[in-house]
Backbone as CSV, one residue per row, in Angstrom:
resi,resn,N_x,N_y,N_z,CA_x,CA_y,CA_z,C_x,C_y,C_z
1,MET,-142.038,-27.025,-159.496,-143.021,-26.969,-161.031,-142.798,-24.880,-160.821
2,LEU,-142.717,-24.469,-161.296,-142.269,-22.953,-162.203,-142.789,-21.863,-162.297
3,THR,-142.530,-21.714,-161.698,-143.988,-19.814,-161.732,-143.736,-18.801,-162.442
4,SER,-144.239,-18.271,-162.471,-143.334,-16.598,-163.553,-143.211,-15.957,-162.249
5,PRO,-142.837,-14.862,-162.893,-142.523,-13.434,-161.688,-144.283,-12.716,-161.699
6,SER,-143.333,-12.580,-160.463,-145.188,-11.665,-160.697,-144.564,-10.420,-160.389
7,PRO,-146.069,-9.374,-161.093,-145.495,-7.902,-161.345,-144.525,-7.540,-160.158
8,PRO,-143.975,-6.120,-160.224,-143.836,-5.069,-160.050,-144.978,-4.377,-159.215
9,PRO,-145.051,-4.461,-157.542,-145.827,-3.674,-156.824,-146.189,-2.011,-157.055
10,SER,-147.499,-2.410,-157.382,-148.049,-0.426,-157.849,-147.146,0.842,-157.706
11,PRO,-147.120,1.699,-158.560,-146.498,2.745,-157.855,-147.443,3.161,-157.569
12,PRO,-146.911,4.460,-156.423,-148.128,5.748,-155.273,-149.242,5.734,-156.591
13,ARG,-149.738,6.532,-156.197,-151.387,7.488,-157.733,-150.395,9.183,-157.510
14,ARG,-150.657,9.125,-156.157,-150.236,10.646,-155.282,-148.762,10.505,-155.839
15,PRO,-148.496,11.347,-155.574,-146.787,12.494,-156.021,-146.474,11.055,-154.350
16,PRO,-145.135,10.704,-154.165,-144.753,10.846,-152.824,-144.174,11.109,-152.051
17,GLN,-143.992,10.828,-150.655,-143.372,11.430,-149.746,-142.028,10.494,-149.596
18,TRP,-141.253,11.835,-149.576,-139.463,11.315,-150.255,-138.998,10.993,-148.682
19,LYS,-138.634,9.481,-149.269,-137.889,8.725,-147.484,-137.070,8.983,-147.758
20,TYR,-135.910,9.174,-149.083,-134.205,9.396,-149.422,-134.416,10.400,-150.341
21,ASP,-132.971,11.434,-149.233,-132.304,12.274,-151.169,-132.203,11.287,-152.035
22,VAL,-131.656,10.993,-152.286,-131.277,9.614,-153.240,-131.256,8.890,-153.075
23,PHE,-131.413,8.061,-154.816,-131.279,7.013,-155.108,-129.800,7.403,-156.515
24,VAL,-129.224,5.835,-155.969,-128.302,5.394,-156.877,-127.837,4.742,-158.430
25,SER,-128.220,4.411,-159.415,-129.169,3.482,-159.928,-127.154,3.343,-160.498
26,PHE,-127.094,1.890,-160.510,-125.669,1.710,-161.111,-124.976,0.294,-160.762
27,ARG,-124.275,0.347,-161.637,-124.012,-1.564,-161.758,-122.784,-2.100,-161.081
28,GLY,-122.647,-2.864,-159.786,-121.926,-3.222,-159.481,-120.827,-3.915,-159.646
29,LYS,-121.267,-4.317,-160.707,-119.218,-5.364,-160.963,-118.646,-3.621,-161.887
30,ASP,-118.976,-2.689,-162.274,-118.329,-1.841,-162.513,-117.604,-0.775,-161.378
31,LEU,-118.662,-0.570,-160.820,-118.278,1.022,-159.592,-117.859,0.621,-158.449
32,ARG,-119.158,-0.743,-158.038,-119.114,-0.430,-156.273,-118.318,-0.497,-155.506
33,ARG,-117.173,-1.123,-156.438,-116.124,-0.957,-155.199,-114.627,0.705,-154.919
34,ASN,-114.625,1.129,-156.887,-114.052,2.587,-156.047,-115.300,3.378,-156.396
35,PHE,-116.127,4.213,-157.730,-116.494,5.551,-157.913,-117.765,5.448,-156.634
36,ILE,-119.027,3.904,-156.332,-119.890,4.779,-156.306,-119.070,4.435,-154.126
37,SER,-118.297,3.553,-153.627,-118.117,3.516,-152.453,-117.274,5.134,-152.373
38,HIS,-117.457,5.538,-153.128,-116.626,6.881,-153.049,-117.807,8.204,-153.296
39,LEU,-118.733,7.634,-154.327,-119.678,8.400,-153.206,-120.442,8.524,-152.108
40,PHE,-121.128,7.121,-152.182,-121.787,7.130,-150.954,-121.254,7.372,-149.854
41,SER,-119.719,7.296,-149.735,-119.224,7.613,-148.985,-119.296,10.014,-148.424
42,ALA,-119.227,10.345,-149.722,-119.167,12.029,-150.019,-120.678,11.976,-148.938
43,LEU,-121.819,11.203,-149.644,-123.891,11.216,-149.507,-123.687,11.529,-147.760
44,ARG,-122.636,10.340,-147.142,-122.912,10.143,-146.111,-122.029,11.594,-145.154
45,GLN,-121.117,12.564,-145.575,-120.557,13.146,-145.023,-121.229,13.958,-144.649
46,ALA,-121.881,14.839,-146.576,-122.925,15.673,-146.207,-124.151,15.510,-145.248
47,THR,-124.533,14.174,-144.629,-126.113,13.844,-143.696,-126.654,13.803,-145.398
48,ILE,-126.683,13.276,-146.258,-127.529,13.433,-147.100,-128.372,11.422,-147.152
49,GLN,-129.716,11.571,-147.166,-130.131,10.146,-147.298,-129.987,9.779,-148.410
50,TYR,-129.313,8.490,-148.970,-129.742,7.407,-149.618,-129.822,5.927,-149.263
51,PHE,-130.946,5.924,-150.615,-131.233,3.719,-150.933,-129.240,3.626,-151.039
52,SER,-129.351,2.121,-149.381,-128.107,1.367,-149.937,-128.875,0.151,-149.901
53,ASP,-127.850,-1.105,-151.715,-128.681,-2.080,-151.524,-127.732,-3.226,-150.979
54,ASN,-126.586,-2.868,-149.972,-125.877,-3.291,-149.576,-126.737,-4.143,-148.434
55,ALA,-127.606,-4.422,-147.524,-127.965,-5.460,-147.661,-128.042,-6.951,-146.989
56,ARG,-127.456,-6.801,-149.178,-127.046,-8.371,-149.628,-128.784,-9.385,-148.530
57,GLU,-129.252,-9.486,-148.342,-130.522,-9.649,-147.499,-131.930,-10.757,-148.171
58,ASP,-131.807,-9.505,-149.516,-133.191,-9.188,-149.789,-133.029,-9.689,-151.762
59,ILE,-133.467,-10.371,-151.970,-133.086,-11.702,-153.501,-134.049,-11.823,-153.611
60,GLY,-133.571,-12.069,-155.524,-135.173,-11.544,-156.232,-136.386,-11.221,-156.528
61,GLU,-137.791,-11.607,-156.225,-139.159,-10.717,-156.113,-138.667,-9.630,-155.170
62,GLU,-137.895,-9.962,-153.442,-138.178,-8.939,-152.438,-136.977,-8.046,-152.379
63,ILE,-136.391,-8.410,-153.757,-135.022,-6.547,-153.526,-135.629,-6.116,-154.662
64,ARG,-136.195,-6.843,-155.738,-137.289,-6.431,-156.577,-137.977,-4.597,-156.335
65,SER,-139.130,-5.279,-155.407,-140.180,-4.883,-155.003,-139.283,-3.356,-153.866
66,LYS,-138.187,-3.909,-152.930,-137.259,-2.999,-152.563,-137.131,-1.801,-153.064
67,LEU,-136.473,-2.147,-154.284,-135.894,-1.105,-155.503,-136.692,-0.211,-155.953
68,PHE,-138.069,-0.823,-156.604,-138.753,0.416,-156.784,-140.134,0.792,-156.001
69,LYS,-140.292,0.438,-154.703,-140.596,1.522,-153.813,-139.841,2.510,-152.954
70,ALA,-138.057,2.171,-153.804,-137.046,3.162,-153.290,-136.637,4.104,-153.901
71,ILE,-137.153,4.152,-155.095,-137.218,4.952,-156.624,-137.924,5.879,-156.268
72,TRP,-139.156,5.108,-156.387,-140.446,6.136,-155.891,-140.224,6.809,-154.463
73,HIS,-139.390,6.560,-153.764,-139.368,7.771,-152.433,-138.234,8.491,-152.592
74,ALA,-137.573,8.531,-153.298,-136.628,9.189,-153.752,-136.751,10.192,-154.644
75,ARG,-136.427,11.780,-154.351,-136.035,12.431,-154.043,-135.587,13.061,-155.154
76,ILE,-134.238,12.189,-155.027,-133.211,12.871,-156.928,-132.731,11.124,-157.169
77,ALA,-132.730,10.875,-158.428,-132.482,9.990,-158.846,-131.310,9.959,-159.642
78,LEU,-129.663,9.158,-158.920,-129.001,9.401,-160.163,-129.106,7.791,-160.714
79,ILE,-128.622,8.501,-162.132,-127.715,6.975,-162.097,-126.321,6.842,-163.779
80,VAL,-125.838,6.446,-163.782,-124.491,5.783,-163.040,-124.150,5.158,-164.636
81,PHE,-124.153,5.820,-165.707,-124.149,5.122,-166.761,-122.249,4.285,-166.711
82,SER,-122.015,3.396,-166.941,-120.759,2.652,-166.459,-120.480,1.597,-168.613
83,ARG,-119.060,1.212,-168.417,-119.150,0.008,-169.680,-120.633,-1.297,-170.145
84,ASN,-120.674,-0.988,-169.293,-121.965,-2.126,-169.050,-123.066,-2.432,-168.358
85,TYR,-123.430,-0.744,-167.863,-124.524,-0.633,-167.314,-125.870,-1.418,-168.038
86,ALA,-126.048,-1.806,-169.407,-126.968,-1.411,-170.393,-126.966,-3.175,-170.684
87,ASP,-126.121,-3.767,-169.739,-125.839,-5.654,-169.985,-126.403,-5.934,-168.719
88,SER,-127.239,-4.745,-167.373,-127.656,-6.017,-166.182,-128.812,-5.350,-166.466
89,LYS,-129.935,-6.494,-166.836,-131.145,-6.557,-167.276,-132.133,-5.408,-165.473
90,TRP,-131.224,-5.760,-164.243,-131.874,-5.419,-162.634,-131.450,-3.508,-163.263
91,CYS,-130.495,-3.074,-164.185,-130.491,-2.034,-164.417,-131.512,-1.398,-164.449
92,MET,-131.127,-1.831,-166.155,-132.596,-1.385,-166.857,-133.915,-1.471,-166.956
93,ASN,-133.933,-2.376,-165.668,-135.782,-2.396,-164.598,-135.483,-1.373,-164.477
94,GLU,-134.908,-0.247,-163.604,-134.438,0.281,-162.772,-133.995,1.691,-163.935
95,LEU,-133.629,1.054,-164.892,-133.931,2.854,-165.037,-135.289,3.237,-165.802
96,VAL,-135.686,2.425,-166.055,-137.123,2.405,-166.027,-138.641,2.934,-165.960
97,GLU,-137.828,2.774,-164.011,-138.740,2.313,-163.567,-138.756,4.588,-162.838
98,ILE,-137.198,5.006,-162.762,-136.960,5.669,-163.503,-137.252,6.843,-164.154
99,LEU,-137.442,6.466,-164.619,-137.986,7.293,-166.181,-139.338,6.818,-166.502
100,GLU,-140.663,6.306,-165.318,-141.359,6.812,-164.978,-142.232,7.513,-163.601
101,CYS,-141.470,7.528,-163.038,-140.824,7.774,-161.848,-141.350,9.634,-162.194
102,ARG,-140.391,10.167,-163.166,-139.348,11.117,-163.824,-141.081,11.593,-164.216
103,LYS,-141.846,10.440,-165.063,-142.987,11.478,-165.946,-144.171,11.734,-164.923
104,ARG,-144.110,10.277,-163.991,-145.268,10.880,-163.568,-145.235,11.441,-162.587
105,PHE,-144.230,11.712,-161.715,-143.918,12.547,-161.001,-142.714,14.423,-160.314
106,GLY,-142.203,13.858,-162.111,-141.343,15.542,-161.884,-141.697,16.515,-162.149
107,ASN,-143.093,16.695,-161.755,-143.691,18.575,-161.290,-144.282,18.344,-160.060
108,HIS,-143.517,17.370,-159.494,-142.973,17.399,-158.263,-141.924,17.188,-156.842
109,GLY,-141.067,18.133,-157.623,-139.722,17.497,-157.298,-138.122,16.695,-157.388
110,HIS,-139.387,15.628,-158.214,-138.729,13.918,-159.141,-137.628,14.294,-159.946
111,LEU,-135.966,14.292,-159.125,-135.039,14.651,-159.626,-134.648,13.324,-161.300
112,VAL,-133.810,13.725,-162.284,-133.349,12.513,-163.198,-131.830,13.070,-163.277
113,VAL,-130.955,12.797,-162.771,-129.369,12.769,-163.045,-128.004,11.362,-163.702
114,PRO,-127.962,11.623,-164.806,-127.319,10.694,-165.759,-125.480,11.121,-164.991
115,ILE,-125.224,10.064,-164.684,-123.540,10.665,-164.642,-122.783,9.201,-165.502
116,PHE,-121.718,10.238,-166.534,-121.070,9.052,-167.200,-119.776,8.886,-166.410
117,HIS,-119.476,7.565,-165.943,-118.556,7.532,-166.606,-117.369,6.455,-166.393
118,GLU,-116.453,6.775,-167.502,-116.095,6.750,-168.706,-116.511,6.089,-169.534
119,VAL,-117.564,6.810,-170.312,-118.504,6.265,-171.247,-118.805,7.623,-172.026
120,LYS,-119.051,8.396,-173.117,-119.310,9.237,-173.965,-121.276,8.955,-174.171
121,PRO,-121.556,10.362,-173.670,-123.255,9.744,-173.133,-123.589,9.757,-174.608
122,GLN,-122.944,9.773,-175.580,-123.678,9.311,-177.184,-123.895,7.185,-176.905
123,THR,-122.531,6.891,-176.017,-122.948,5.498,-176.382,-124.256,5.501,-175.943
124,PHE,-125.489,5.598,-175.439,-126.235,4.821,-175.322,-127.472,6.237,-175.646
125,ARG,-128.960,5.527,-175.512,-129.659,6.037,-176.219,-130.789,6.170,-175.487
126,ILE,-131.384,7.169,-174.715,-132.345,6.580,-173.852,-133.587,7.595,-174.910
């Protein structure tokens, strides 16, 4: 028997407590072994707290919930747009949630920073 996916967890009503300085949304297939590994290394060296989903023990709804909670509790969301970013359902879900948080918590310090990696900004319409 197939069941429909559960709805995403509900976002906090009040501004969240920051658990991470940075959440990075990126297409792993495009960037994990080059740009992102260097970015995470630089963040680590600067002692900047960032969310990383490298554990890979979570799957399906578990990782979705984990990602959304990390987005809510990160002061800055970096969105690394790459050639295939928009082809990923996961990336699109993250992007929507990041933009919702920006609307909801923007006045409380939640920042969104787009990074265009080997693509032109005109390629994407937000």
